[in-house]
N, C-alpha and C positions, 0 to 999 in steps of 0.2 A: 478429531482432527489430527492430521499428521503434524508432528513437531518440526519446526524449522530452526536450524542452527544459524547463529549470527557470528560474524567475525568482528571483534572489537578492535578498532585501530586507534592508537593514541598518538598525539602530536608531540609528546615529550621525547627527549633523547632516549633512544632504546639501546640496550646492550644485549649482546648475544655471544655465543661461543666463539671465541677466537677473534672477535672484531667488534668495533663500536661505530656508531654513526653520529657524526657531529650535527648539532641542530642547525647550524648555519649552512652546512653543506650536506644535506641529507642524502644526496646521490653519490657521495664519495666515502667508501668504507675505509677502515684501517688497512694497512699501517699508515699512520700519519707521520712518517719519517721526513716529510717535506715541510713540516712546520718550522718556523724560525727557531734556530737554536741559540740560546744565550751563551756567549763565550764564558769560559771558566778562567778567571784571572789567577786563581790560586793553584792552578795545575802545575805539578812538578813531577819529574820522573823519579820513581822510587828505585833506587839502586842500592846494592849492598854497601854497608858502611865500612870503609877500610880504616885501618889504624893510622894510615898516613895517606897523603894525597895519592890518588890512583893515577898512574901514568900509562897512557895507551900509545903504542907506537904504530903508526899507519904507514903503509906503503905509499909511494907517490901515486895518488889517484886523481882526485880533483878536490877542490876546496868545498864542493857541495856535500861531501860525505858527512861533515859535521851537522849540516842542516838535516840530512836524511836520518841520522840517528835520533835526532831530537824529535822528528815528526812521526817516528814509528810508535811511540808510546801510546798516544791516544787511540791509534788505529787498533792496537792490540787489545786495549780495554774494551772497545766496542765489539770485538769479535768473540768475546768470551761466551761460553755456554750458559744456559739458564740453570744454574745450580748454586746453592748457597756456598760461598767461599769465605774463609776467614780474611779479615782485612790485612793488607800488606803492612809490614812495620815501616814506620817513617824512616827516611834516610838521614844520615848525619849531615851536618852543615859543612863538612869538609869539602873544599873545592875539588873539582876534577880538572886535572891538567892534561892537555892533549899535546903530544910532541911528535913531530915528524922527524924521522931519523935521516931521511934522504935529503930533502930540501927543507932546511929549517925555515920556519915562517918568521916574519918580523916579530920582534918582541912586543909589539903593540897588539893587544888582544882584540878579537872581534867583539864589538859591543853587543851584537844580537845574541851570539852564542854564549857570551859571558853572562848576560842577564838571565838567559834561560837555564844554564847549568848551575848557576850560583843563586837560584831563587831562594828567598828566605823560607824557613820552615813554617808550615801553617800553624796557626794558633789552635789550641784545643777548643773543641766545640762542646755543646751540651747535647749531642746526639746520643741515642741509646747505645749501650755497649754490646748488646746481644745481637746475634745474627737473624733473629726473628722479631720484626717490629710489629707493634699493633697498628691498626689502620689510622687511629687518631694521631699517633706519633708520626706516622708517615705524612699525613696531611699537614701537620704543624711544621715538619721539616721542609716540605715543598713550599709552603707559603713564606718561610724564612729564607728561601733561596739556597738551601743546603743539600739539595738533591740535584745531581747533574743529569742523570739519565735513568730511565726505567725500561724494563723489558718484560712484556706480558707473556704469559704462557699461552699455548694454543687454544685452551678452553676458556681463557679469560678469567679463571678463578684465582690466579695468583700472579705476582710480579716480582722481579728482582730489581733492586735499586742500586745505584752507585752514588755514594755521597761525594761531596766536594773534597773530602779528605782521603778519598780512595777506598773507604770501607764499603762493603757490600752486605746486603741483608735481603731477606724475603718478607713479603707481606701478603696475607690472605685478603683478597679484594672482594668486598660485598657488591651487590648490584647497585652501584652509584652512577646514575646517568650524568652527573656533573663532573666526574673525575677527569675526563679528557679535557674539558674546558679549564679546569684548575691547573692541570699540567701544562697546557699550551700557554696560558697566560703567565706562568712563572718560568717559561723558557726551558722546560725539561725535555730532553730528547726522548722520543717515544719509538719503540720498535716492538715487534711481535716475534716470538720464538717460532722457528720453523721445524722443530722436532730434532730428534737425534740424527746427527750427521753420519754416524757409523752404520746406519741401516741402508745406505745407498747401495753398498756392494751386495747386500743380501737381496734387496729389491731387484737389482740388475740380474742376479743369478736366478731369482724366482721367475722373472719375466722370460728368461731363456728356457727354463725347465718346464714351465707350465704347458706350452703346446706339446712338448714331447710326452709328458705324463698323460695329457688328455688323449692323444692318439694311441698311446700304449694301453690305456684303460679301455678305449673303444675296441681296440683290436682283441684284447682278452675277452671282452664281453661278447663280441661276435663269435669268437672261437668256441666259447662255452655254449652259445646259443645253437651253434651248428653241431655240438657234440664232439668237437675235436679234442686234441691233446689238451690236458689241463682241465677237462670237464668231467673226468671220472671221479669216483669216490675218493681216490687218493690224490687227485690232481689239484690244480689251483682253484677249480670251480667250487668243489664242496657243495654246500647248500645253495650256491648261486647257479647250479647247473640247470639251465633252461631246457636243454635237449633231452632230458630224461623224462620218462612218463611219470605222471603223478597218480597213477591208478592205485587202488587199494587192493592188496593181495591177501588171500586167505588160503593156506594150504589145506586146511580142513574147515570148510565154511561152517560158521556157527551164527547163522542169521536169526535163529529162533523162530523161523516161519517155515511151515510146510504147506502142502496142498490142502490139508485139513483146516488151515486157518484162512483159506481163500474161499469166499462164498460169492455166489451170484455170477460166476464166470465159468460155467461148466464146460462150454465148448473150447474155450481157450485153455483150460486145464487139460483137457483131453489131448490137444495138440502138443502141449509141452510135456505131458507125461510120456509120450512116445520118445521124445528126445532124452529124457532122463532114463528111460528103460534101455535105450540104445547104449548109453554110457555104462549102465550097470551090466547089461547082458548083450554085448556086441555080437557074440557068436550066433545068436538066434537070427540076427538080421543078415550078417555076412554070409551065412550058409545059403541064403536064398539070393545072394548077389546084390543085396540092398546096401546103399551107402548112407552114412550118417549125414543128415542135413548140415550144411556149413553155416547157415545163418537163419535166424528166425526174427522177423520184424513184428513187434507188438504195436498195433495201431488202435487208437481209440480216443474218445474225448478225455479231457483232463479229469483226474479223480476216479477213473474206472478201475484202477488197480494194476497198471502195467508194471510199475516198479515192484509192487508187492508180489506179483507173479514171478518176476526175476529172482527175488529173494527166496521164494518158495522153491524154485528150480535149484538154486544154490544149496538150499538146505536138504533137498531130496537127493540130488545127484551124488554128493559126497566126493566130488573131484575138485582140484584147485580152481579157484574162482577169482577173476579179476573184475573189478567194477570201477567205472569212471564216468564222467560226464563229457559230452562232446565239446563243451565250451572250454575244457582244460587243454584242448589241442590248439586253440586259437591264442596267438601271442602277438606282441607288437612287431617282432622281427619276422621277416619272411623266411620260411624254412623250418621254424621251430616246431610247428604242428606236424609236419612230415617226419621230423626227427623223433618226436614223441610217439607217433604211430609205429615207426620202425622199432623203437625201443620196447613198446608194449607187446608187439607180436614176437619179438625175439625172446622176451621173458615167457610169453605164453607157450611158444613152441618148445622151450626147454622144460615146461611142466606138462606137456600134452600127455593124455587128453585132458582138456580143461575147458572152462567156459569164460568168455569175455563179454561183459555186459556194458554197453554204451548207452547212456541215458540221453534223451533229447538229441538224437542224432541229426536232426534237421539243422542244428547249429553249424555243422560242417558238410552236411550231405546235400545241400541245395543244388539246383541245376547249375551246371557250369556254363559260362559264356553269357549269363544273363545280366551281368553287371555293366555299369556305364563306363567303368574305368579300365576295361580290357580284361583279359583272362589270366594274367600272370600275377595273381594275388595270393595272399596267405591261405584263404579258405580253399581255393582250387588246388593248390599244391597239396594240402592236407587230404582232400578227398581223393586225389589221384594216388597218393601213397596208400590210402585205405583200400582203394579198389585193387591195387597191386598185391597187397598183403592178403586180402581175402581170397582172391582167385587170380593170380598172376602167372608169370612164366614158371616160377619155382613151385607153385602150388601151395596149399595150406592144409596140412593133414593133422587131424587131431584137435583142432581149435574150433570150437563152436561159438559163433558170435550172436549174442542176443542184443537187440536194439529196441528202443522205445521212442515213439513220436506221436504227437497229435496233429502233425501236418504232413501226411503222406503225399499230398498233392504237390509239394515243392521239392520232393526228393529227386535226385538225378536218376534217369532211366537205367544207367549202367550199374547203379547201386542196387536196384530192385530186381535185376534179372536173376534167373535161376543160376546157381553156382556161387552166388554171393549170399543173397537172401532167398533161400529156396522156399520159405514159407512166410506168408503174411497172416498173422493171427490177429483177428479183430476182437478187441475187448470192448464190447458195447455196454450201454447202460443196462442195468439189470431189470428184469421184469418183476411182477408182483412176488412170485415165489422166490426169486433171487433177493429181493429186498427184505423179505421175511428172514431169510437165512443171514443176511448181512446184519440185520438188527439184532438177531440172536448172538452173533459173534461179538458185536460191539457192546452188548449188554452184559458180558461176562465181568464179574467183579462189581456190578452195580446193584444196589438194593432197589428192586422194583416192587411196586404195589400190585395187588391182585387184579386191579381193574385195568392194567395195561394189556392191550390187545395188539400184538404185532401185525395181525392181518389188517386191522383198521388203519394202523399207522402206515402200512405199506400202500394201501389204497389211496391214502391222502397225500402220498409223496411220489406221484408219477414223474419220471424223468430224473429222479435223484440218483446220484452215483454213490459208490461206496464211501467216498470221502464226505459227501454231503450227509449221509446217514450217520456216519461217525460223529460229525460235527453236531448233528441234531441231538444225539444221545448225550453228548458232552454238555451242550447248552442246557438240556433238561436237568442234568445233574447239578449244574451251577445254580439254576433257578431253585431247585429243591434245597440246596445248602443255604441260599440267600433267604429262603423262607423258613429256615430252622426246622426242616422236616427230616424225618428219618428214612423215608422212602420216596422214590420217584413215582408219581401218579400220572394218570393220563392227562390231567390238567397241565402239569409242567411240560409234558411232551407237546401238547397242543399249543401252549404259549410259546415254547421254543420254536415250533414250526412257523408260527405267525411272525415271530421275530426274524427268522431267517428269510422268509419270503417278502415281508413288507417293511421290516425295520422295527426298532424298539417302540414301545408305547410312549406317548407323550402324556405322562401322568399329570404334569403341572400345567398343561395347556389350558388356557382360559377359553371356555366354550359357553356361549350364552344359550339360554333355553330356546330361543328362536332358531339359532344355527343348529342346535342339536336336533330339533324337530325336523328341520329341512334335510339334514343328512339322513335321519331315520327314514323319511319317506323316499329319499333318493335310493337308498340301499334296498328298501322294501320293494321298490319298483323293479329293480334288477332281479331280485329273488322271485318275485311273483311271476314275472314273464318267463323266467328260466324254468320254473317248476311246472308251468302249464304248457310249455312247448313240447310237442311230441319228439321223441328220440333225441332228447337233449340231456346233458350231464346233470345229475342230481345235485342239489344244494347241500354243501357240507357244513357251512357256518356263515352267519351274518354278524358283523361287528360294526359299531359306530365309534369305536375307540380310535383316536387319531394315531396313525403310525407313519413315520417317515413323511412323505409328501401327500399322503392320502388322508382324507377326513374320515373315511369309512371303507370297509371292504366286504365283498361277498365272495365266498370261496365255493367253487364248484369242484366236484370230483370227476375228472374226465375219464372216459372209457379207456381201459388198458389196451384193448384190441385196436381201437382207433389210433392210439398213440404209436403202437408198435408198427402198424401197417402204414400209417401216414396217409390213409385214404379217407377223404371227407366228401360226403354227398352234397348236392346242391341244397337240399332241404336243411341240412345241418348248418351250412354257412348262412343261409337266410335266417334261421333261428338264432344263430350267434349275433347277427346284426340287430335283430329285434331285441334280444336280451340287453345288448349294449345301449340301446336307445330307451330302455325301460326307465332308467333313472330320470332322464330329461322329461319323459312323458308324465311321470308321477309328479314332478315339480309343477308342470303346467296345469295338471288337473286339480291339484290341491291348492296351490298358491297363485295361480293365474299366469298368463303368458308374460305379463309385465314384471313379474317378480322372480323369474328364473335366474340362476346363477351360472358362473363359469365352471361349476363342478363337473360338467359333462364334456370338457374339452378333450380329455384322453379317450372318452368313448367315441367321440366323433372321428378322431384320428384312426381308431381301430375299424370303425365302420367303413370309412372311405378307403382304407387299404384293402379290406376284404372285398368290397364291391369292385374295385378296380382290378384286382387279381382275377376275380370271376369273369370279367369281361375280356381282359387282355391275355390272360395266360391259361385259364381253365376251360374256355370255350362254352361258357354258360350263357351266352348272349345269342339270340336268334338273328339279330341284325348283323353282328360281326361274324358269327358262324364259328366253325372249328378251326380258327386261325389264331396263332400266338403272335401278338404284335407287341412292340415296345420292350424287347428283350433287354437284358442288362448290357451296358456298354462299358468299355474301358477294361483295364487289367485289374484282377483282384488284388486287394491289399489286405493282408492279415485275415484272409478268408471272408472279407466283407465286400459288398458291391460298392464301387466307387460312384457310379453314376448310371442313369437310365437314359438311353438314347432313343429318341422317337424315330421310328423307321416307317411312319405312315403319313399320309397327307393330312391337310387341315380338315378336309371333308370327313375323313375317317375319325379324326380327333373329335369333331363335333358329335359324331355318332357314339363314340366311346363315352363322352361326357353325358349325353342324354341317357344312355343305358345305365351308367353308374347312378345318376340321379333317380332313375325309375326304380332301381333296386333299393335304394335308401328310403325312398318315399313309401314303397310297399312294406318294408320292415317297420317303418314308423307307424303306419296305419294298423298293422297287426298288433304292435305293442300297445297302442292306445285302445284298441278294442278289448284286449284282455284286461287292462287296468280298469276301464270304465265298467266292465261286466262284473268284476270281482272287487269292487271298491270297498266292500265291508271287510274282506280279508286283508286288504291293504291297510285300512285303519287299525285293525287289531295287531297286525305285525309291527307297524310303526310304533304303536303305543307300547308294545312289549319291548321293543328295542330301546325306547326312551327310559323305561324302567330298569332294564337289566343290562343294557349296553351291548350285549352279545347273546345270540340265540343259535343253538346248534341245530343240526339237520333233523334230528328226531323230533324236537319240540316244534320245529317249523312245519314238519309234515302233519303234526297233530292239528294245526290250524286248518289245513286243507280238508282233513277228514271231518272235522267238526263243521266246516262251512260247506261241505259237499261240493267242492270245486271239481270241474271237469276240464279235461285237456282241450286245447284249442284245435278246432277243425277248420281248415282253410275253405 
């Protein structure tokens, strides 16, 4: 269950940084300076003690000057800063006489001013003498009425007090929710410090300078992004220079890869070897009027070795080599990519003849004007600059551009034309011979057992790229090390292949004997129908070990010729549907129609897809004829079909559905006929799977030889 956090609210008086809340008025925070203030009867002005009565001579102003002087003292005390001060010394009891020289006042003194100026000296109290009071001493003094005012710090962790005798002290305040009540009930004036007053000027200056500094920083940033002054190595930009190219340069390339290290791409190597030879021996070509290709675009699926070929070209040519990724040109600011392209080609022209390799060029080379936000964006400016540098008004001599992509369909037409990319080299998936060579390359440095046969491994891995085969051998080495073996045998390679195709084994999966028996008969049905169908792929291995989402697997070895050509006959597709339905048919024959499971759900999806393509796209239906209907609709997204648009009537749709159903039922009847005819071989194969959990192709074929099975004839 997901955990739920709760907020606990308390009804007592709460205290927080810089303010408190009174329990009687919870909606009114501090400062509580409006609380009733108890008058201080013992207040007197502390003035220097003269040796004799102090006489002050006043100009003729007004009689209220005396009252003003006496009223300034408490105001000055309330405006002091929050800092511990030493107590002022008590004044002498000598009276202060005020005399006016211009208009002498009557000899009768003012009773109000006389009582204020000649107040008696306060008696000594039992308050602490230090400037730092304990909290208990502070509470005791408050309750005795000996504290006149307190001033809290902004964080509420301390306060400064002023006693009735004028002394000041500081107190560290704990989290006491009753403190405000105690102070209010004893008539103590409460205020809160507002910080240092001297920071106002700095804050004012900071508020004025901040916009200027912000605009200045943005200006310098954009100047560096555009490669302007201050963006060079000696300028203000330094390492923050966005306009410079981030390509890696090698004067003498030391990639450690040559054409001898590249296997399975012979045609691509031949195309690139001509470029290398042109760089090494240009006179042989220029004598005949030939010009060096300006660009070569490597096209192929991921993992086929496009980048490896570029490294081999760099290692073979021996000329300066620049390498970068197209995504390095893309930046937040518009114009940075174009600036980096200019900088890259300026460096390359200075080192000509040289090679520039741009990996994943589709990051910036997509078709222009296809975006929804207009054409003046960063990517389009970058590709425009790239087009100009490769073949523009000033030309591009001595710089060969190698680029790689697995999405040639999205590249701009201006980028693919001759003069920019003169050659498009297809790096396709390797065939059987190519896979054998690739396995030999990636087996260097690995201890292999004598039973390892690269030919068999290559035939079990149709469609694998060079990266896939490298991963296969690495996984086999890991399995051998995990099993504490000294050599890599064919079993480790076979297990690694199954792990890559179907996922790791579920060794701890709880499988009952009944389910194990059902899976064994299901996979045996697939294998039996596939082995007896004419012109179908041979069975390579059968396993009932759970892997990934599959409870069991039957591996077939497809024909290499069929895979390379992509041509499939109608009989092969019908056989494929029958093999897919063999598992469900075996369940029905052995366990009954009421005890079948959902294990054939993926088989039904495959059968339905193949049957519908035979009717709608391949012209294998007599009623529909040689007409392609229901073509893909919508725009492609990442090379995949977004939707299928029905471009035929409802009557045609009914015919399509009936034809699909007829093909599926025909395949189902063929599979059922094969299984019922060879039920003995089905029982033997299922029992062998229950005992061993996996059966290879050779052991499987021995069952057919012993049982004298014959191929199915329609």
